[in-house]
N, C-alpha and C positions, 0 to 999 in steps of 0.2 A: 249087546248095546251097553255102552258105558256112559258115565256122566262126566262132563267137563265142569270143574268147580272153579268159580271165579272169586267169591268172597263170602264172608259171614256178615250179616247185618242184624241190627236190632231196631225195634220200633218202626218196622216197615211191614205193613200187612198186605200190600199189593204193589206191583210195579205201576208207575204212573202212566205207562204206555208201552207199546211194543218195543222190544229191545233185541237187536240182532247180535249174536255172539260169533264164536269161531265157526268158520265155514258158512256163515249166514244163518246158523241154527237159531231158532227163537229161544230166548232166555226166559226161564220161569223161576218163581220163588218157591222153594221147598221149605217146610217147617219140620224140624227134628228137635225134640227136647226143648221146645220153646225158642229155639234159635232159627233165624232165617238164613238160608243159603241160596245164592244165585247159581243156577246150573243150566246146562243145555245138553242135549243128547249128542253123542259122538260115536261114530261107527268103527273107527280104526283103533289100533293099539298104541299109537303115539301121535303127537301133534307136531307137524313140521315147524321148525323155528324160522319163521319168516317175518318180515316187517309187517305185513298185513295182519298176520295172526296176533303178533304182539300188540298192534294198535287196537285190534278187536277186543282183546282181553282187557286192555287198559280202559277202553271206552265203556265196557260193561261195568267195571268197578267204579269208574267216574260218574256213571249215570245216576248213582244214588248219593253222591257226595253232598249234594245240596239239601238232602233230607236226613242224613245220618252220617256217621263215620264208619265206613266199611272196613273190615279186617281182611285184607287180600290174601288169597292163596298164591303159591308159586305158579308162574306160567307153566302150562303143560300138565297140570294135575288131572289125571284121569282115574276114576274109581268106579266100582260097581255101587249100586244103591246100598247093598248090604255093608260094604266096606265103609261107605260114608256114614251110615247109621251107627255102625260099631265104633267108628272113630269119635263121632260127636258124643255118644253116650259115655265112652271111656274117658274122654278128655274135657267134658263139659266144665268142671271147675276151673281148669287152666284157661279154657277159651273165654269163659266169663271174666276171668281176671284180665286177660288180654284186651277184651272189649272195654272193660272198665278203664284200663290204662289209656286207651286212645279216644274214649268217648268225648265228644265235643271238640275234637282237635283236628288239625290238618298237618301235613308234613310240608316243611319249607326246606329248600336246598340252598346251600352256600358252597361255592367252589372258589378256592383262592390259588392264584399262581404267583410265585415270587422268584425273582432271579437274583443271585448274589451280585451285589454292586461291584463295579470295577475297582472301587477303592478297597473293598475287602479282598478281592483277588490279588491286588497289588501288595497288600499287607502280607498275604500268605507267601507270595513270590519273594518279597524282600526278606522274609524270615528264613528262606532257603539258602541265603548267601553263606558261604563257609562250609557247606556240606561237601563231603569228599567226592561224590560222583553224581552224574546226571540221574542215575537210577534212584539213588537215595533221595535226591531232591524231588523227583517226581512222586515217589511214594509218600514223602512228607506232605506235598501239596495235596495229594489224594486224601490222606488221613485228616489233615487239617480242614480241607474243604468239606468232608463228610461231617466232621464234628461241628463245623460252623452251621451247616444246613440243619443238623439235628437240633442244635440249640435254638436256631431261629424258628424251626418248626414247633418246638415246644412253646416258645414265647408267643407265637401267633395263635396257636391252639388255645392257650390259657387266656390270652387277651380276648379272643372271640367268645369264649365261654363266659367270661365275666361280663362282657358287653350285653349278652342276651339272657343270662341265666334266670333273671327274675321274670322272664316272659315265656319260658318254655317249661314243658312237663317232662321232656326227655331229650336226649342227644346221642347221636352216633357219629363218631369222627374217624376218618381214616387218613393216613399220611402216605405219600409216595414221593420219594426224593430221588431224582436223577439229575439231569441237566438243570431242571427247574424244580422248585418245591411245589407239590400239588397237595392241597388240603381239601377234603370233601367232608362236609358236615350236613347231617340231616337233623332238623329240629322239629320236635313235636310241639306244636303251638296251639293253645286253646283259641278257638275262634274269637272269643272276646278280647284276646290280646293281639289279634292279627294286625290291626292298624298301628298299634304302638310298636310291634315287632318290625314292621316295614319302616317306620320312622327311625327306629334305632339302627337298623342295618344300613339305612341311607347315611346316617351319621358316621357309622363305622367306616364306610367307604371314604368319606371325607377325611377321617383321621389318619388313614394310611394310604396316601397317594402312590406309595412305592409298590403297592400290591394291586393285582388285577383280580377283580371280583366278578363272579357270575352268580346271580340270584335267580331262583325259579320257584314256582309254586303258586297257589296251594295244590297239593297232591293228596291222594289217599295215603295212609301211613304204611307204605310198603316196607320201610326200614324197621318198623316196630311191630310187624305182624307176629313173628316168632312161631309160626304154625307149620311151615312147610317141612322143617327138619323133623318135627314130631311125627308128622304124617308119614314121611319117608321111612323113618326109623321103625315105627310100629307096624306099618302096613305094607312096606315094600313098594310104595307107589312111586312111579318114575315121573 
């Protein structure tokens, strides 16, 4: 018998009611080294990656979000009770530091899509006049287009950061540039700042009608947990 581990919690002495986890197993609160861990029993050696299982995992973590800020484990984390106790004991200072970082916060998500304007494309094409071959012209368009996207990505990322920096405790940003620019940002927002954060992001949307925004949250702070890699590295947990 193994344990499926959902999240670490603090200031939770008991679950508010029955909670069903992976495969419908009842979730319980374990206490190790004064830290709370939500777990359920699991009979197999691995957890199938299915939509249902992913939703069950998320639902358990979210079940305590209105009472505390949970520190989520990676989906599919299976351990023996001894492995879990050894890990908590060995990593307690780091885990307490992570809990301190997210305490009183929620994660908010921002995704931005941007397409190079026709005017910019035409500027790049016009600059190709006079090049010796079609091949060279195409390579120049490719290079200049990439440089344009990189510059625009940096500008958008910096602008977004400045717009909400006074309202967040942490930020994780990733950029993906292909046909369109795709920026994904996770913001760690203190609950006390949530109303102002939403007002500010609404203003951000109005400032840049050329960008397509997707906002979501509040979520548990998955992007700021920083515990799954430690677990896998030290204990070989899949």
